[in-house]
N, C-alpha and C positions, 0 to 999 in steps of 0.2 A: 681627841676632840670631845669624847664622852665625859671626861673628867673636868673640862673647863666650864666656867660660869658663863651664863648668857651675857653678851656684851650690852644688851638692852636693859634687862631688869636686874642683873647681877645676883639673882637668887637661884633660878633653875639652871639645869645643865644645858649648855649650848650644844645642840645636836645637829644643827645645820650651819653651813657656811653662808654668811650674809655678805654679798658683794657690796651692798650699800654702806654697811657699817664696818666692813673689813674685819670681821671677826665671827665667832660662833654665836648663834642665837638659838633660843629655845623655840620649839614649835608654837607655843602659846603666843609669844611676842611676835613671831613671824606671821601668825595668822591674824592677830587682832590689830597690829600696827602697820600692816602692809599698805602702802600707798597713802597712809594717813600720816603717822609720825615718822615713818621711814620712806624715803624717796627711792623706791625700788627701781633699778634699771630695767629696761624692757626685756633684756636677755636673761633675767633671773629665771632659773628653771622652776623654782617654787612658785613664782608669780604666774608663769605660763601654765603650770599644772593647775593652780587654783582657778584660773580663768576658764580652762577647759573642763574642769571637774569641780565646780564650786559645791560647798556643803548644801544640803537640802534647804536649810533655812535661808541661806543667801540666794539660792536659786529661786525660791518662792518670792523673796523680796524683789529680785530683779524682774521676774515675770509680772508682778503686781505693778511695778513702776513702768514697765513697758506698756502694759494695758492702759495705764494712765496717760502716758506721754504720746502714744501713737495717735489717738483721736485729736489731741491738742494741736499737733502739727499737720494733721491730714488736710490735704487740698491747699496748703499754702503755696504760693508761687515762689520762684527763686528769690525774688526781692523780699517777699514777706518772710521767708526763712531767715534771711540776713538780718532783717529788722527785728525779728523775734529774738535771735541770739544777741543782738545789740541791746535791746531793752532788758533782757535778763542779766546781761553783764553789768548794766548800770545799777540794777536792783541789788546784785550781789556785792558790788563795790561799795554801795551805801550801807550795807549791813553792819560791818565792824564798828563804825563810828556812831551808829544810831543810838540815841538816848531819849526816852526808854528804848529798849531793843525792839527791832522790827518784828512783827508777826505777819502771818499770811493774810490776816484781815487788813492790815495796813497796806500790804502790797495790792490787794484787791481794790481797796478804796482809792489808793493813789492812781492806779491804772484806770479805774472807772472815771475819776474826776478829770484826768487829762484827756481821756477819750471823749467825754462829754464836751469839754472845751473845744476840741477839734471838730466835733460834729456840729456844735453851735456855729463855729466860725465858717464851716462849709455852707451853712445856710445864710451867710451874710451878716451874722450877728456876732459882735465881739463881746463875749462874756466869759469870764474865767470861773470855772467850777472848782471848788476846793473840797478836799477830804476833811473828815471830822477831826481825827486825832492828830496830835502834833507830829509824831513820827511819819504818818502817812502824808501830811502836808509837806514835810521836808523831802520825802521821797518823790512826791509829785513835782516839786521844784527841781530836783536833780534830773528827773526824766525830761521835764520840759526844756531845761537848759541843754541837755544832751542831744535832743532831737532837733533843736532849733536850727543849728547849722545845716543839717541835712535837709530840713524843710526849705531853707532859703535857696540852697543850691540844687534842689531836686525838682522833679516835674510836679505838676499840680496833682497828679494821681497819688503822689506819695502820702498825702494826708489820709486818703482812703485806706491805703495799706497800713499806715500807723494805727488807725482806728481798729482795723481787723486784729492786729497783733495785740493791742492793749486790751481789747475786749476778751480775747482768748486768754490773755494773762489773768485778767480779772476772774474769769470763769474758773480757771484752773486753781487759782489761789483760794477761791471760796470752796471748791470741792475737794481740796487736798486732804483735809482732815478725815473725810469720809472714806477715802480710798487708799491713803498712805499711812504708814506708821511714822510718828514724829510729833503728834500733838499740834499746837498752834503755829509751829514753824516747819511743818512737813514739806510744804512747797519750797520754802527757802532752802531747806537742806537738800532737796532733790535738785533744785536748779544749780546750787553751788557744786554739787557732785558731778552733775552733767557737764557744766562748763569746764570743770577741771579735766574731765575725760576728753572733751573736745580739744582742749589745749594740749593734752598729751598726745592725742592723735595727730595734731597739726605740728607737733615738734616744738611747742611753746615751752618757755622756761617754767619748770614746776615751782620755782621759788616765787612765782606770781600767780597764786591759786585763784585769784579773783578775776583774772582775765579769761577771755575765751578765744584768744588768738586773733588772727587777721580778720576772720569772717565776722567776729562779734563786734570788733571796734570800728570796722569800716564797712557798713552794710551795703554801700554802692560800689565797692572796689572790685577789681578783677579777681577771678578765681585762679587758684594755682592750677597748672596743667594736670589733667587727670583727676581733678577733684570737683565734686559738685558744690558750687558756692552755697554757703549757709546751711549745709545739711546738718541736721541735729542727730548726733549719734547716740543711740540709746545704750547706756552702759549695761 
């Protein structure tokens, strides 16, 4: 195995057996492409070792992300957890086709505009607030269309929960650059990564990285036995 070439890069020596690629892989490709370019099976020994003993830089990043995420979801009710995952999944699904590309500011502005519209409606006034940028306006429309069915079929208190979730999304998207690495798309990157992790934990198909499993797409559905509905798993 030491004399074979890495099945991924074809340059370095393949020193590890990669069950996903069915060949030998070099440690560099194994470490940098794991769960990204390579769909690692959950029983891979190198994946398990990395999760239990991540490099210091990865561990620091994970700790920083956890400090950012925990206050964001703190005190959310079960339904608000589901709605939060649902809203984030809509945001992430809109990302690949957005032109110009979405930024965290667009996410914050879209969430704020829709929250303001719902708040105004709860006061008995029909007035649609709109975000400033074109990407934010399109995202706002996607969010509004996605939640409308649930609003029609849900209880009156659902709007209050939606406002809570949207305002927390707005606050997090505005604060991400200060607390996370990733520039003006730090929040988007974190949300996409987190939803992918939720999907893996729930047994969802990894070929659909922009979904978040049952909990994200059906905020009012029943939970699986033994699972807390809408729980956001910090990766």
